[in-house]
C-alpha positions as CSV (number, residue, x, y, z in Angstrom):
1,C,0.2,0.1,0.0
2,V,2.2,3.3,-1.5
3,M,1.3,6.4,-0.5
4,H,1.7,9.7,-2.2
5,L,1.5,12.9,-1.0
6,V,1.3,15.6,-4.2
7,G,1.0,19.4,-4.5
8,L,-2.2,20.3,-6.8
9,G,-0.6,20.8,-10.3
10,S,-3.8,23.1,-11.3
11,N,-4.4,26.6,-10.9
12,T,-8.1,26.5,-9.6
13,A,-8.7,26.1,-5.8
14,E,-10.5,23.1,-5.2
15,K,-13.0,22.4,-2.3
16,P,-14.3,19.3,-1.6
17,E,-17.6,19.0,0.4
18,G,-17.5,18.9,3.6
19,R,-13.6,20.2,3.7
20,E,-14.4,23.4,5.9
21,G,-15.1,21.2,8.6
22,I,-16.5,23.2,11.4
23,T,-20.5,23.8,10.3
24,R,-21.2,27.2,10.2
25,M,-23.2,29.0,13.2
26,S,-24.0,32.8,13.7
27,A,-22.1,34.5,16.4
28,A,-24.8,36.5,16.9
29,N,-25.7,34.8,20.0
30,H,-22.1,34.3,21.4
31,I,-20.8,36.8,23.5
32,P,-16.8,36.4,22.3
33,V,-14.7,34.1,24.8
34,V,-10.8,34.1,25.3
35,G,-9.4,30.4,25.9
36,V,-5.9,31.2,27.3
37,G,-3.6,28.6,27.6
38,A,0.2,28.7,29.1
39,S,2.2,26.1,31.4
40,A,6.4,27.0,32.6
41,G,6.2,30.9,33.2
42,G,2.7,31.2,32.8
43,I,2.3,32.9,36.1
44,E,4.2,35.7,35.4
45,A,2.6,36.3,31.7
46,F,-1.1,36.1,33.2
47,K,0.0,39.0,35.8
48,S,1.0,41.4,33.2
49,F,-1.6,40.3,30.6
50,F,-4.4,41.0,32.9
51,G,-2.9,43.8,34.6
52,A,-2.8,45.7,31.1
53,M,-6.3,44.4,30.1
54,P,-9.9,46.8,30.0
55,I,-12.1,45.8,32.1
56,D,-14.9,46.5,29.5
57,T,-14.1,44.2,26.7
58,G,-17.2,42.5,26.9
59,M,-15.2,39.0,26.5
60,A,-15.1,36.2,29.2
61,F,-12.0,34.5,29.6
62,V,-10.8,31.0,30.6
63,I,-7.7,29.8,31.8
64,V,-6.2,26.1,30.9
65,T,-2.5,25.9,32.3
66,H,-0.5,23.0,32.9
67,L,-0.7,21.4,36.3
68,P,0.9,18.4,37.8
69,S,-1.8,16.1,39.5
70,G,-2.7,16.9,43.0
71,R,-1.1,20.2,43.0
72,K,-3.7,22.8,44.5
73,S,-3.7,25.8,42.4
74,S,-3.8,29.5,43.5
75,L,-4.3,31.0,40.2
76,P,-7.5,32.1,41.0
77,E,-6.7,34.2,44.3
78,I,-3.3,35.5,42.4
79,L,-5.2,37.0,39.2
80,G,-7.7,38.6,41.4
81,R,-5.0,41.1,42.4
82,Y,-4.5,42.3,38.9
83,T,-7.6,42.6,37.2
84,A,-11.3,44.5,38.9
85,M,-12.9,41.3,36.7
86,P,-14.2,38.4,38.9
87,V,-12.0,35.6,38.9
88,V,-13.3,32.4,39.9
89,S,-12.6,28.5,39.5
90,A,-14.3,27.1,36.7
91,T,-17.0,24.9,38.1
92,Q,-19.7,22.2,35.9
93,N,-22.0,23.7,34.0
94,A,-21.5,27.6,34.7
95,S,-22.7,29.9,32.6
96,L,-19.9,32.3,30.7
97,K,-20.6,36.1,31.6
98,S,-18.3,38.9,30.1
99,G,-16.5,40.7,32.0
100,H,-15.3,37.6,34.2
101,V,-11.9,35.0,34.4
102,Y,-12.6,31.1,34.9
103,V,-9.4,29.2,35.8
104,C,-9.5,25.6,35.5
105,P,-9.4,23.3,38.2
106,P,-6.8,21.0,38.8
107,D,-7.0,17.6,38.2
108,R,-10.1,18.4,35.4
109,L,-10.3,18.6,31.6
110,L,-12.2,21.9,31.1
111,T,-14.2,21.8,28.1
112,V,-17.1,24.1,26.5
113,K,-20.2,23.5,25.1
114,G,-23.9,25.7,24.7
115,G,-22.3,28.9,26.2
116,K,-21.5,26.6,29.6
117,L,-18.2,25.1,31.2
118,R,-18.1,21.2,31.4
119,L,-15.4,19.2,33.7
120,T,-14.5,16.0,33.6
121,P,-12.1,14.4,35.9
122,L,-8.5,13.8,34.7
123,T,-7.1,10.7,33.8
124,P,-3.7,9.7,32.3
125,E,-5.0,9.6,28.9
126,L,-6.6,13.0,29.2
127,H,-4.1,14.1,31.1
128,R,-2.3,15.1,27.3
129,F,-2.8,18.3,25.8
130,P,-5.6,20.0,27.9
131,I,-5.2,23.6,26.6
132,D,-5.7,22.1,22.7
133,K,-8.9,19.8,23.9
134,F,-10.4,23.1,25.5
135,L,-9.6,25.8,22.8
136,I,-11.0,22.7,20.1
137,S,-14.1,22.8,22.0
138,L,-14.4,26.5,22.4
139,A,-13.7,26.4,18.3
140,E,-16.9,24.4,18.2
141,A,-18.9,26.4,20.8
142,Q,-18.0,29.8,19.6
143,Q,-17.2,30.4,16.0
144,D,-15.9,33.3,15.0
145,A,-16.7,34.7,18.3
146,A,-13.9,32.0,19.9
147,V,-10.1,34.0,20.5
148,G,-7.4,31.8,21.5
149,I,-4.3,32.7,22.9
150,L,-1.0,30.9,24.0
151,L,1.5,32.6,26.8
152,S,4.8,31.2,28.1
153,G,4.7,27.3,28.3
154,G,6.8,24.5,26.8
155,G,6.1,21.9,24.5
156,S,3.5,21.9,21.8
157,D,0.0,21.9,23.8
158,G,-2.2,24.8,22.0
159,T,-1.2,24.9,18.5
160,L,-4.2,22.3,17.3
161,G,-6.6,24.3,19.1
162,L,-5.5,27.8,17.5
163,R,-5.8,26.0,14.5
164,A,-9.1,25.0,15.0
165,I,-10.1,28.8,15.8
166,R,-9.0,30.1,13.5
167,D,-10.3,27.8,10.9
168,A,-13.6,28.5,12.7
169,G,-13.1,32.2,12.0
170,G,-11.9,33.6,15.1
171,F,-9.0,35.1,16.4
172,T,-5.5,33.7,17.3
173,M,-2.4,35.8,19.4
174,A,1.1,34.6,21.1
175,Q,3.0,36.1,23.0
176,G,6.1,36.9,21.4
177,H,9.7,38.0,22.5
178,D,9.3,42.0,22.8
179,G,8.0,43.7,26.0
180,S,7.9,40.4,28.7
181,G,8.8,38.0,26.5
182,P,8.0,34.1,27.2
183,N,10.0,32.4,30.2
184,Q,9.5,29.2,28.0
185,S,8.8,30.0,24.3
186,S,8.5,26.5,22.5
187,M,4.4,26.4,23.2
188,P,4.1,29.6,21.7
189,D,6.9,29.6,19.3
190,T,5.6,26.2,17.8
191,A,2.2,27.4,16.9
192,V,3.5,30.6,14.9
193,A,5.6,28.0,13.4
194,A,2.7,26.5,12.2
195,G,1.2,29.0,10.7
196,V,-2.5,29.1,13.2
197,V,-0.8,32.8,14.6
198,D,-2.4,35.7,13.7
199,L,-0.6,38.4,15.6
200,V,2.3,37.6,17.6
201,L,2.5,40.4,20.4
202,P,4.1,41.4,23.9
203,V,1.2,40.3,26.7
204,E,1.2,44.0,27.4
205,V,-0.6,44.9,24.6
206,M,-3.3,42.0,23.7
207,G,-5.6,43.9,25.6
208,A,-6.1,46.5,23.2
209,R,-6.2,44.1,20.6
210,L,-8.7,41.8,22.6
211,A,-10.7,45.2,22.9
212,A,-10.7,46.3,18.9
213,F,-11.8,42.4,18.2
214,A,-14.6,42.9,20.7
215,R,-15.9,45.8,19.0
216,K,-15.4,44.5,15.9
217,Q,-17.3,41.2,16.7
218,S,-20.4,43.3,18.4
219,A,-20.1,45.4,14.7
220,L,-20.4,42.2,12.3
221,V,-23.3,41.4,10.5
222,T,-23.5,38.1,9.1
223,T,-24.1,38.2,5.7
224,T,-26.4,35.7,3.7
225,E,-25.5,34.5,0.0
226,M,-28.6,36.3,-0.8
227,D,-27.2,39.7,0.8
228,I,-23.6,39.1,-1.4
229,S,-25.9,38.6,-4.8
230,A,-27.5,41.7,-3.9
231,S,-25.2,43.8,-3.2
232,S,-22.8,44.7,-6.4
233,A,-20.6,46.2,-4.1
234,T,-19.8,43.5,-1.9
235,A,-19.8,41.3,-5.2
236,K,-17.6,43.0,-6.9
237,A,-15.1,43.5,-4.0
238,L,-15.0,39.4,-3.4
239,A,-14.2,39.2,-7.9
240,T,-11.2,41.3,-7.2
241,I,-10.0,39.7,-4.2
242,A,-10.3,36.4,-6.0
243,N,-8.4,38.1,-8.9
244,I,-5.7,39.4,-6.9
245,L,-5.1,36.0,-5.7
246,L,-5.0,34.6,-8.8
247,T,-2.4,37.4,-10.4
248,H,-0.2,37.1,-7.1
249,L,-0.2,33.1,-6.3
250,G,-1.8,31.7,-9.5
251,H,-4.9,30.2,-7.5
252,D,-8.3,30.6,-9.0
253,F,-11.1,31.7,-5.8
254,S,-13.5,32.7,-8.0
255,G,-15.9,29.3,-7.8
256,Y,-15.0,29.2,-3.9
257,K,-18.8,29.7,-2.1
258,P,-19.6,33.0,-1.9
259,N,-20.5,32.9,1.6
260,T,-17.4,31.0,2.8
261,F,-15.0,33.1,0.6
262,L,-16.9,36.6,2.4
263,R,-16.7,35.3,6.0
264,R,-12.4,34.6,5.2
265,V,-12.7,38.0,4.2
266,Q,-14.4,39.5,7.1
267,R,-11.9,37.2,9.2
268,R,-8.6,38.9,7.8
269,M,-10.6,42.6,8.2
270,K,-11.1,42.0,12.0
271,V,-7.7,40.9,12.5
272,L,-6.4,43.6,10.4
273,Q,-9.1,46.1,12.3
274,V,-10.0,47.4,8.8
275,D,-14.2,48.7,8.4
276,T,-14.6,48.3,5.3
277,I,-14.2,45.8,2.3
278,G,-13.5,48.2,-0.1
279,R,-10.5,49.5,2.5
280,Y,-9.4,45.8,2.5
281,V,-8.7,45.5,-1.1
282,A,-6.7,48.4,-1.5
283,H,-5.0,46.7,1.7
284,L,-4.7,43.7,-0.8
285,R,-3.2,45.9,-3.2
286,K,-0.4,47.2,-1.7
287,D,0.8,44.3,1.1
288,P,1.5,41.2,-0.8
289,D,2.2,39.3,2.8
290,E,-1.9,39.6,3.4
291,V,-2.4,38.0,-0.2
292,R,-0.6,35.0,1.3
293,L,-2.3,35.6,4.5
294,L,-5.8,35.3,3.0
295,F,-4.9,32.4,1.1
296,R,-3.3,30.6,4.1
297,D,-6.9,31.6,5.7
298,L,-9.0,30.3,2.8
299,L,-7.0,26.7,2.7
300,I,-9.4,25.7,5.8
301,G,-8.3,22.1,7.1
302,V,-9.9,21.5,9.9
303,T,-9.7,16.9,10.5
304,S,-8.6,14.1,12.2
305,F,-8.2,10.3,11.7
306,F,-12.0,8.6,10.7
307,R,-13.2,12.2,11.3
308,D,-16.9,11.2,9.6
309,P,-17.0,7.5,11.7
310,A,-20.5,6.6,9.8
311,A,-19.0,7.6,6.1
312,F,-16.0,5.3,7.3
313,K,-17.5,2.7,8.5
314,V,-19.6,2.5,4.6
315,L,-16.3,2.6,3.2
316,E,-14.8,-0.6,5.0
317,E,-18.0,-3.0,4.9
318,E,-19.1,-1.8,0.9
319,V,-17.0,0.1,-0.6
320,I,-13.4,-1.0,0.0
321,P,-14.6,-5.1,-0.5
322,A,-15.9,-3.6,-4.0
323,L,-12.9,-2.3,-5.0
324,F,-10.9,-5.7,-4.2
325,K,-13.4,-7.9,-6.1
326,D,-11.8,-10.0,-8.7
327,K,-8.7,-8.3,-8.4
328,G,-5.4,-10.7,-8.9
329,A,-1.7,-10.2,-7.9
330,N,-1.0,-8.6,-11.4
331,S,-4.1,-5.9,-10.5
332,T,-3.4,-2.1,-9.3
333,I,-6.0,-0.6,-7.5
334,R,-5.4,3.1,-7.0
335,V,-7.4,5.9,-4.8
336,W,-7.2,9.6,-4.9
337,V,-8.0,11.7,-1.7
338,P,-8.6,15.2,-3.1
339,G,-8.0,18.2,-0.8
340,C,-6.5,15.9,1.8
341,A,-5.2,18.9,4.5
342,T,-2.8,17.4,6.7
343,G,-3.1,14.1,5.4
344,E,-5.7,12.4,8.2
345,E,-8.4,11.3,6.2
346,A,-5.8,9.7,3.5
347,Y,-4.0,7.8,6.4
348,S,-7.3,6.6,7.8
349,I,-8.3,5.1,4.1
350,A,-4.7,3.7,4.1
351,I,-5.5,1.9,7.7
352,L,-8.6,0.7,6.3
353,M,-6.8,-0.7,3.2
354,R,-4.5,-2.5,4.6
355,E,-7.0,-4.3,7.3
356,H,-8.6,-5.0,4.3
357,M,-5.6,-6.6,2.5
358,A,-4.1,-8.7,5.3
359,R,-7.6,-10.6,5.3
360,L,-6.8,-11.3,1.1
361,R,-5.1,-14.4,0.3
362,T,-4.3,-12.6,-3.4
363,V,-3.7,-9.1,-2.8
364,P,-3.1,-6.7,-5.5
365,A,-0.9,-3.7,-5.5
366,V,-2.4,-0.5,-3.8
367,Q,-1.7,3.1,-4.1
368,I,-3.2,6.0,-3.0
369,F,-2.6,9.8,-4.1
370,A,-3.4,12.4,-1.5
371,T,-3.7,15.9,-2.9
372,D,-3.6,19.6,-1.5
373,I,-2.9,23.1,-2.9
374,D,-2.1,23.9,0.6
375,E,1.9,22.9,0.6
376,G,2.4,23.7,4.3
377,A,-0.7,21.0,5.1
378,L,1.6,18.5,2.7
379,Q,4.6,19.1,4.8
380,I,2.5,18.1,7.7
381,A,0.9,14.9,5.9
382,R,4.5,14.0,4.8
383,I,5.9,13.8,8.5
384,G,3.2,11.8,9.8
385,R,3.3,13.1,13.1
386,Y,0.0,14.1,14.9
387,Q,-1.4,15.1,18.6
388,R,-3.8,13.0,20.8
389,P,-6.6,15.0,19.5
390,A,-6.4,14.2,15.8
391,L,-6.8,10.8,17.1
392,A,-10.0,10.7,19.1
393,N,-11.7,8.1,16.5
394,V,-8.5,5.8,16.5
395,N,-9.4,2.4,18.6
396,K,-6.5,0.8,20.6
397,E,-6.5,-1.8,18.0
398,R,-5.2,0.5,15.5
399,M,-3.4,2.2,17.9
400,K,-1.2,-0.3,19.0
401,R,-0.6,-1.5,14.6
402,F,-0.6,2.0,12.8
403,F,1.1,4.5,15.4
404,L,4.3,4.8,17.3
405,R,4.4,7.2,20.8
406,R,7.3,9.6,20.3
407,T,8.7,11.6,23.2
408,P,7.4,14.2,23.8
409,A,4.4,12.3,22.3
410,L,2.4,14.1,18.7
């Protein structure tokens, strides 16, 4: 079973059905929620972060850190000295309120669903990547009203979570080395290197940018496809943006779903604090870096292994047996996975193919071609190293047979 991971030769931006990954929900009924992750050196970063934070941002803040099992946390009391906002330990089913700070208690996994916090007792398995797990749940719950921030810390926890938030239309930041730089930089630096961070800033100035983001969020009116077609100015601006992308990067987004295209443009406008789409077009014309950043945003690649269990069940029980029917040792089966992003779907199909091949007496040759226009995503796929949250739907037998645990585990 041979895997080929290739960049698309076409200059057309392909968007297979379902590629967007997270179902779009209007943020109209969502208050902006800021998920902040840190580990080593996080206390000092939190002090600077909240010490400079306006109390009237209209946002809720949730703090998730790495704590050794059994360790009592005094973080709520410490942070309470640096902000006038109420700082409390998170409790089961607590409703998120703007102007409040919630701290994950020790020995608990924190997630959010339906505007309420959920706490699960930590097991050795759940203890891994608690920041990722919270931020991914935040992206699913809050969509474009989600904000993810990584401060000082070691390891790579938080990178997948920021990717989920960015791809849901939210906003991401990481602590930079200017000002009060992180005591431990590998956590924010890993996220920056992965291309999932919108802004790299000193903690002292993050508050002002968050307040601006909250103002943009409250003013945002969700535009429907009917609105786009009815507004000649908006439709013309989107066509101009597609032409800029084609001219600068060689990829044609003119066939991209208008609603999705506009949402990604609006997300970049919020990051840049640009008020009108006309001003954003003008900014694109003079800033090649922004053209590349918009292109990166348009390549939405939220995925995981066996992400749609029902669909993979049909592949396993019906489609794959049919592919192998009447195939001999001299036969070749070829499978193409378009829009493969970081490779999880392609590897999931390869696993199913290998499992079926193990039950056959005569085994044909199998080739799997996986393609994507995002070369950065393909690099991740070629390396084939993934963090635990991407493996949530992989059973124990497949984990043992097809995966190796590394230190630090990925």
